[in-house]
C-alpha positions in Angstrom: 0.0 0.0 0.0 1.7 3.2 -1.2 1.1 6.2 1.1 1.9 9.8 0.1 1.2 12.6 2.6 -0.4 15.5 0.7 0.9 18.8 1.9 -1.7 21.5 1.0 -0.6 24.6 2.8 -2.5 24.7 6.1 -4.2 21.4 5.3 -6.8 19.9 2.9 -9.8 21.5 4.6 -10.7 24.9 3.1 -11.1 26.4 6.6 -7.9 24.9 8.0 -6.1 28.3 8.1 -8.8 29.6 10.5 -8.4 26.7 13.0 -7.6 28.1 16.5 -4.3 26.3 16.8 -3.1 27.1 13.3 -0.4 29.7 12.7 -2.0 31.7 9.8 1.2 32.4 7.8 2.7 28.9 8.5 2.9 27.8 4.8 5.1 30.8 4.0 7.8 29.6 6.5 10.3 26.8 5.9 9.8 25.4 9.5 6.2 24.4 8.6 7.3 22.2 5.7 10.2 20.8 7.6 7.8 19.8 10.4 5.5 18.2 7.9 8.2 16.2 6.2 9.9 15.0 9.4 6.5 13.9 10.8 5.6 12.1 7.6 8.9 10.2 7.5 8.6 9.3 11.2 5.1 8.1 10.7 6.1 5.7 7.8 4.8 7.5 4.7 6.4 6.6 1.4 6.4 10.1 0.0 5.1 13.7 0.3 3.3 15.5 -2.5 3.0 19.2 -3.0 0.4 20.6 -5.4 0.6 23.9 -7.2 -1.5 26.5 -8.9 0.2 29.4 -10.8 -2.2 32.2 -9.9 -4.2 33.8 -7.1 -7.5 32.0 -6.7 -10.9 33.5 -6.4 -11.4 36.1 -3.6 -7.8 36.1 -2.4 -8.7 38.9 0.0 -10.9 36.3 1.9 -8.8 33.1 1.7 -5.1 32.4 1.5 -3.9 31.4 -2.0 -0.3 32.6 -1.9 2.0 29.6 -2.6 5.7 28.8 -2.6 7.3 27.0 -5.6 6.9 23.3 -4.7 10.2 22.2 -6.2 12.1 24.8 -4.2 10.4 23.6 -1.0 11.2 20.0 -1.8 14.8 20.8 -2.4 14.9 22.2 1.1 13.2 19.1 2.4 15.7 16.9 0.7 18.2 18.0 3.3 16.1 17.0 6.4 14.7 13.7 5.2 16.4 10.4 4.2 13.7 8.2 2.7 10.7 10.1 1.5 9.9 10.4 -2.2 9.6 14.2 -2.9 6.8 14.7 -5.5 6.2 18.3 -6.8 3.8 19.7 -9.3 5.0 21.5 -12.4 2.9 22.6 -15.4 3.6 21.6 -18.9 1.6 24.6 -20.2 3.9 27.3 -18.7 7.3 25.6 -18.5 9.9 24.9 -21.2 11.0 21.3 -21.3 14.7 22.3 -20.7 13.7 24.1 -17.5 11.6 21.2 -16.3 14.2 18.6 -17.1 17.0 20.4 -15.3 15.0 21.4 -12.2 13.7 17.9 -11.7 17.1 16.3 -12.1 18.5 18.9 -9.7 16.0 17.8 -7.1 16.8 14.1 -7.9 20.5 14.7 -7.3 20.0 16.8 -4.1 17.7 14.1 -2.7 19.7 11.1 -3.7 17.2 9.9 -6.4 14.0 10.6 -4.6 12.4 13.2 -6.9 8.9 13.0 -8.4 7.1 15.1 -10.9 3.3 15.5 -10.8 2.6 16.5 -14.4 -0.3 19.0 -14.8 -1.5 21.0 -17.8 -2.9 23.8 -15.6 -6.6 24.8 -15.9 -7.4 28.1 -14.1 -8.3 31.0 -16.5 -6.3 33.3 -14.2 -3.2 31.3 -15.0 -3.8 31.8 -18.7 -4.2 35.6 -18.2 -1.2 35.8 -16.0 1.0 34.3 -18.7 -0.5 36.5 -21.4 -2.9 34.0 -23.0 -6.3 35.3 -24.0 -8.0 32.1 -22.6 -7.2 28.6 -21.4 -6.9 26.2 -24.4 -9.2 23.2 -24.6 -8.4 20.0 -22.8 -7.2 18.4 -26.0 -4.9 21.2 -26.8 -3.4 21.3 -23.3 -2.8 17.5 -23.4 -1.3 17.7 -26.9 1.2 20.2 -25.6 1.8 18.1 -22.4 2.6 15.1 -24.6 5.2 17.1 -26.5 6.7 18.6 -23.3 6.9 15.3 -21.4 8.4 13.5 -24.4 11.0 16.3 -24.8 11.9 16.1 -21.1 12.4 12.3 -21.4 14.5 12.8 -24.5 16.7 15.3 -22.7 17.3 12.8 -19.9 17.8 9.8 -22.2 20.3 11.6 -24.4 22.8 10.9 -21.6 22.2 7.2 -21.8 25.4 6.2 -23.6 27.6 8.8 -21.9 29.1 7.9 -18.5 30.7 10.2 -16.0 34.2 8.9 -15.2 35.5 12.0 -13.3 39.0 10.7 -13.7 41.4 13.3 -12.2 44.5 11.4 -13.3 43.6 11.4 -17.0 41.6 14.6 -16.9 38.6 12.8 -18.4 35.2 13.8 -17.1 33.0 11.8 -19.5 33.9 8.8 -21.5 32.0 10.4 -24.4 29.9 13.4 -25.1 26.1 12.9 -24.7 23.8 13.2 -27.7 22.3 16.4 -28.9 18.5 16.7 -28.8 16.8 18.3 -31.7 13.0 18.8 -31.3 10.3 21.2 -32.2 6.8 21.6 -30.7 4.3 23.9 -29.1 7.0 24.8 -26.6 9.3 26.1 -29.4 12.6 24.4 -30.3 15.4 22.4 -28.6 18.8 22.1 -30.2 21.4 20.8 -27.8 22.1 18.9 -24.6 20.9 19.3 -21.1 23.9 20.2 -18.9 23.1 17.6 -16.2 23.2 13.8 -16.4 20.6 11.7 -14.6 23.4 9.3 -13.4 23.8 7.7 -11.0 20.0 7.7 -10.4 17.0 6.4 -12.2 14.8 9.1 -13.7 12.4 10.9 -11.4 9.0 9.3 -10.7 6.2 10.6 -12.9 2.7 11.2 -11.4 -0.4 12.5 -13.1 -4.0 13.3 -12.1 -6.1 13.6 -15.2 -9.4 11.6 -15.1 -10.9 12.7 -18.5 -10.6 10.2 -21.3 -7.7 12.2 -22.7 -6.0 12.4 -19.2 -6.4 8.7 -18.7 -4.7 7.8 -21.9 -1.9 10.3 -21.1 -1.5 8.8 -17.6 -1.5 5.2 -19.0 1.4 6.1 -21.3 3.6 8.0 -18.9 2.7 7.9 -15.2 4.1 5.7 -12.4 1.5 6.9 -10.0 -2.0 8.1 -11.0 -3.7 10.5 -8.5 -7.5 10.4 -8.6 -10.6 11.7 -7.0 -12.9 8.7 -6.0 -15.4 8.5 -3.2 -17.2 5.3 -4.3 -15.4 2.0 -4.2 -17.1 0.6 -7.3 -16.3 3.7 -9.3 -12.7 3.5 -8.0 -12.4 -0.2 -9.2 -13.7 0.8 -12.6 -11.2 3.7 -12.8 -8.2 1.5 -11.8 -9.3 -1.1 -14.3 -9.3 1.6 -17.1 -5.9 2.8 -16.1 -4.4 -0.7 -16.1 -6.0 -1.5 -19.5 -4.7 1.7 -20.9 -1.2 0.8 -19.7 -1.4 -2.6 -21.5 -2.6 -0.8 -24.7 0.4 1.6 -24.3 2.8 -1.4 -24.2 3.4 -1.3 -20.5 2.8 -3.8 -17.7 -0.3 -2.9 -15.8 1.5 -3.2 -12.5 3.9 -0.4 -13.6 1.1 2.1 -12.9 -0.2 2.6 -9.4 -3.5 4.2 -8.7 -3.7 6.4 -5.6 -7.1 7.9 -4.7 -7.1 10.9 -2.3 -8.3 10.2 1.2 -9.2 12.8 3.8 -9.0 11.3 7.3 -10.8 12.9 10.2 -9.5 10.5 12.9 -9.6 10.5 16.7 -9.9 8.2 19.7 -13.6 7.9 19.1 -15.9 8.3 16.1 -17.8 11.1 17.9 -14.6 13.0 18.6 -13.6 12.7 14.9 -17.1 14.0 13.9 -16.7 16.9 16.3 -13.4 17.8 14.7 -15.0 17.9 11.3 -17.9 20.0 12.6 -15.5 22.5 14.2 -13.9 23.1 10.8 -17.2 23.2 9.0 -18.4 26.0 11.2 -15.4 28.1 10.0 -16.3 27.8 6.3 -17.0 31.2 4.7 -19.9 30.7 2.2 -19.0 34.0 0.5 -15.6 32.4 -0.4 -16.6 28.8 -1.0 -19.6 29.3 -3.3 -17.8 31.3 -6.0 -15.0 28.7 -5.9 -17.5 25.9 -6.2 -19.3 27.6 -9.1 -16.0 27.9 -11.0 -15.2 24.2 -10.2 -18.5 22.9 -11.4 -19.6 25.4 -13.9 -23.0 25.7 -12.2 -24.8 28.7 -10.8 -25.9 28.8 -7.1 -27.3 32.3 -7.1 -30.7 32.6 -5.5 -30.7 29.0 -4.3 -31.9 28.1 -0.8 -28.8 26.7 0.9 -30.8 24.3 3.0 -32.8 22.7 0.2 -31.5 19.8 -2.0 -29.1 20.7 -4.8 -31.3 21.0 -7.9 -28.5 19.7 -10.2 -27.3 16.3 -11.4 -24.1 15.4 -13.3 -25.7 15.9 -16.6 -26.1 19.6 -15.8 -22.3 20.1 -15.5 -21.2 22.0 -18.6 -18.3 20.8 -20.7 -16.0 23.3 -19.1 -12.2 23.3 -19.5 -11.5 23.6 -15.8 -11.9 20.2 -14.1 -14.8 18.5 -15.8 -14.3 14.9 -14.6 -14.0 15.9 -11.0 -17.1 18.2 -11.3 -19.1 15.3 -12.6 -18.0 13.2 -9.6 -18.8 15.8 -7.1 -22.3 16.6 -8.4 -23.1 12.9 -8.9 -22.2 12.3 -5.2 -24.4 15.2 -4.1 -27.3 13.8 -6.1 -26.8 10.3 -4.8 -26.8 11.5 -1.2 -29.5 14.1 -1.6 -27.2 16.9 -0.3 -28.4 20.4 0.3 -26.3 23.3 -1.1 -24.9 23.9 2.3 -23.9 20.3 2.7 -22.5 20.2 -0.8 -20.4 23.2 0.0 -19.2 21.7 3.3 -18.4 18.4 1.5 -16.4 20.3 -1.1 -14.6 22.3 1.6 -13.6 19.1 3.4 -11.9 17.4 0.5 -13.0 18.6 -2.9 -14.7 15.2 -3.6 -12.0 12.9 -2.3 -12.8 9.9 -0.1 -13.8 11.3 3.3 -13.4 8.9 6.3 -14.5 10.1 9.7 -13.8 7.7 12.6 -11.2 5.9 14.7 -7.9 4.8 13.4 -9.3 1.3 13.0 -12.2 2.7 10.9 -9.8 4.5 8.6 -7.4 1.6 8.3 -10.2 -0.9 7.5 -11.6 1.4 4.8 -8.2 1.6 3.2 -7.6 -2.1 3.4 -11.0 -2.8 2.0 -10.3 -0.6 -1.0 -6.9 -2.2 -1.7 -8.3 -5.7 -1.3 -11.1 -4.9 -3.7 -8.7 -3.7 -6.4 -9.9 -0.1 -6.1 -6.5 1.3 -5.1 -2.8 0.6 -4.9 -2.4 3.0 -2.0 -3.6 6.5 -1.1 -2.7 10.1 -1.2 -3.5 10.9 2.5 -4.8 14.5 2.8 -4.7 15.6 6.4 -7.3 18.3 7.1 -4.8 20.2 9.3 -1.0 20.4 8.9 1.3 19.4 10.4 -0.8 17.9 13.2 -2.9 15.7 10.9 0.2 13.8 9.8 1.1 13.0 13.4 -2.5 12.1 14.2 -2.6 9.7 11.3 0.7 8.1 12.4 -0.6 7.6 15.9 -4.1 6.3 15.2 -4.0 4.7 11.7 -0.5 3.4 11.0 -0.4 0.8 13.8 -3.6 -0.8 12.4 -2.2 -0.8 8.9 1.0 -2.4 10.2 -0.9 -5.2 11.9 
């Protein structure tokens, strides 16, 4: 069971930053990330994962959306950890392949071969405007560019395959032969030359990807070692994992080469009631003025004039074919329809984990849910999304890990 600790700023819950024991500016300070990484390694996690968005989000005056560069944070964490895989997000839409190839190899060298790249195409319209684009391209266009960028990055790495670093001071020989030159052209522009850093002596960085659209699934099946996904229903998760594995076979890969990791938000305590109380405490801190516009952008639906305490009048077929996060929007709205959620409940559910599997209970409850999913073929492991950081990592280690170990 692969376990990554997901480090989302203050925590995965939208109201985490308002928690009484939270230092409001903690994610802007290195000590916060060091605490998270050390606790994750001590608890027995396999890796840590940092997401990224290249813009201020909706209503930045009401909710923190400042963010440090994840690869720079992970480079710092390489020096205070020994074992954790360090997975950072970087966009194929707004980064040249040469920059990506070099930054990821740098992290791989600094960490002793523990780097990972979460490949994203970016989707926020604010990101497009920030980089001077009139609008965000379609899903197909973004994945076409991603295919070119990822292939170019891999070509830059593999060009060193026949060249070996001898570093022989006696003979004055650094390489036994010069690496190949790469000549490529694509939506990113041109590449003519060689990356000035060899992957040796390490294997290439791990590749992760989180697309769930048909296009994203095919992309993940071709390239990803780990596929991150939003699943809250075990049957849907089984079907998704089967699709990924079949896609890997069609791409000429062994299905076991691709591991599917759903996100899991654990509210865990000594008793189920205490865990429910923790969730309720954070739910009370949700600002509806902040969360509803964000939810509208996420789903493409309008909530203006709706009674927040009446059932949501939408189903998955009402979700427009938006370019933002269409597959996840469908999953969220389908869950709301299935469970008869009111708009207020829907907003609270979104704030708690954006549609990921939410488990509220004791450590045994959480561990048994995880084991059930893995045994059923619905997951190869999980991206654990603590609602509060860094305390949620320690809580998971204390309450859940001993049951998983047994």
